[in-house]
C-alpha positions, -999 to +999 in steps of 0.1 A: +137+672+279+146+635+279+161+617+250+140+586+258+108+605+251+118+620+218+127+607+184+165+605+178+174+629+151+212+624+156+232+616+125+260+592+134+281+606+106+282+640+123+304+630+152+318+602+173+294+581+194+296+575+231+289+544+251+262+544+278+249+518+302+212+510+303+198+519+338+169+495+337+172+468+363+153+444+340+172+453+308+166+427+281+192+441+257+229+443+256+229+469+284+259+488+269+248+508+239+261+537+218+245+570+211+255+606+205+281+622+229+267+640+260+277+673+245+253+667+216+224+662+240+234+693+260+234+714+229+199+702+220+186+707+255+181+670+263+194+646+289+217+617+278+198+584+272+192+561+302+174+533+283+190+511+256+172+509+223+158+474+232+143+487+265+128+518+247+111+495+223+099+472+252+084+503+269+066+513+238+052+478+233+039+477+269+020+510+264+006+497+231-008+464+245-026+482+273-035+467+307-027+430+314-056+414+332-048+391+361-072+366+375-071+354+411-064+316+411-086+312+442-117+335+439-115+344+401-114+382+409-098+401+380-078+433+381-055+451+356-017+457+356-014+490+339+015+498+316+029+524+340+032+497+368+049+472+344+074+498+331+083+511+366+088+475+378+110+467+348+130+499+355+134+497+392+132+461+402+138+436+374+126+418+343+088+422+343+082+394+318+100+369+339+083+382+371+049+379+355+054+344+343+072+329+373+056+347+404+024+331+415+017+360+439+007+381+408-022+357+403-036+361+439-058+391+448-051+412+479-080+397+499-069+362+493-033+371+499-040+387+533-065+361+545-051+325+544-083+311+557-101+325+527-077+307+504-082+275+524-120+277+521-119+285+484-094+257+477-116+232+496-147+242+477-128+238+444-115+204+454-150+193+465-165+205+432-139+185+413-145+154+434-183+155+428-177+158+390-157+126+388-174+096+374-170+062+391-146+052+364-125+084+369-124+077+407-111+042+402-085+054+378-074+081+402-071+056+431-051+033+409-027+062+401-022+072+437+015+072+447+024+048+475+053+067+492+033+095+508+060+102+533+084+111+505+057+133+488+050+150+521+086+159+525+087+172+490+056+193+495+070+208+527+102+217+509+085+233+479+063+255+502+091+262+527+069+248+556+094+227+575+114+238+605+140+221+626+121+201+652+122+220+685+117+207+720+084+219+735+080+212+772+043+204+777+024+189+807+019+152+805-006+150+834-041+137+829-052+159+859-039+190+841-057+184+809-089+175+827-087+210+843-085+228+809-121+235+801-134+236+766-150+269+754-188+267+755-192+269+718-170+238+712-182+215+739-204+195+715-175+189+691-146+184+716-161+174+749-160+192+783-122+195+787-090+191+769-085+155+778-119+145+763-108+164+732-076+144+729-094+111+735-123+118+711-137+086+697-130+096+661-093+098+669-095+060+670-067+055+696-079+020+704-073+010+668-039+028+667-025+018+701-047-011+712-059+010+741-076+043+749-057+047+782-052+084+787-017+080+802-005+060+772-019+085+747-005+115+766+029+098+770+032+092+733+021+128+725+045+141+752+075+123+737+068+137+702+063+172+716+097+172+734+115+154+706+142+172+685+150+141+664+154+148+627+127+124+615+100+144+634+085+170+611+075+204+624+056+233+608+034+261+618-004+266+614-002+303+607-040+308+608-044+295+643-009+303+655-001+268+666+028+245+661+023+211+645+047+182+651+043+150+632+061+117+637+056+099+604+072+067+618+045+064+645+020+083+623+009+107+651+002+144+650+007+166+680-007+202+679+010+225+704-004+258+716+012+285+738-007+289+771+004+313+798-016+293+823+004+262+816+032+255+840+056+251+810+042+279+789+029+254+763+003+227+762-010+200+738-040+214+720-048+180+707-031+149+693-044+122+670-032+095+645-027+106+610-011+089+580+014+107+558-013+109+531-037+126+556-011+152+566-002+157+529-038+164+521-042+188+550-012+208+538-021+206+501-056+220+509-041+248+530-058+237+562-024+236+579+007+256+571 
């Protein structure tokens, strides 16, 4: 029989008390508490106490309030955290109340947790709904409040989400002939063109506006130097969904997406490259499209 499950009928005037240490990892009390000596519990057929009075009271309260309902912040799916789960977490891992209030993972359902692309789509839908609801006056006010230093905000966002990596040197081909020989999958020809070079030089990449020319050699040379750069100002993070590395030079405002390719003479190749302002990269990361 456990002391924690029964009422304490020990009279402190009967005998000396003994100090015990609360064994709950998430103890919210003084941890060291006094109760009857071990001999008293043995005589009454009970185990010595493992929970301090504060934790025993906390456990009782958790049972009384019943399940806590969590709501997924992405898809609004709801599910309960039963008292047993909360008490076991409090006992074996740590303070449940702090964990519940501080850990965002508790507010994401298993499907959204395991499928990043699902989170991305739901986040995009929510952002689009919010955008459509804005009145012209709200849109003007929002634009007026936009911060100017997007590079600084981008660095802060990457730090908060643990996205940044030390820039690595990726050897990639810089030959026009090579990229002309990398054919585009049939289902993407309409969007990207017939080969990888046409993908890189797509008209909506606006290289003429950025560089003053659409010369393939110039574009590939710029992308190549970013890909092989290990300078600290170059930002690097991973697109987990597509298993690609993204390197971004905020000074030149150019993104280079790198993909492993066994057919490449260097083992890697440029998937695509295009101009992107720090604000554009920030929005991509914030919506979960990258990273």
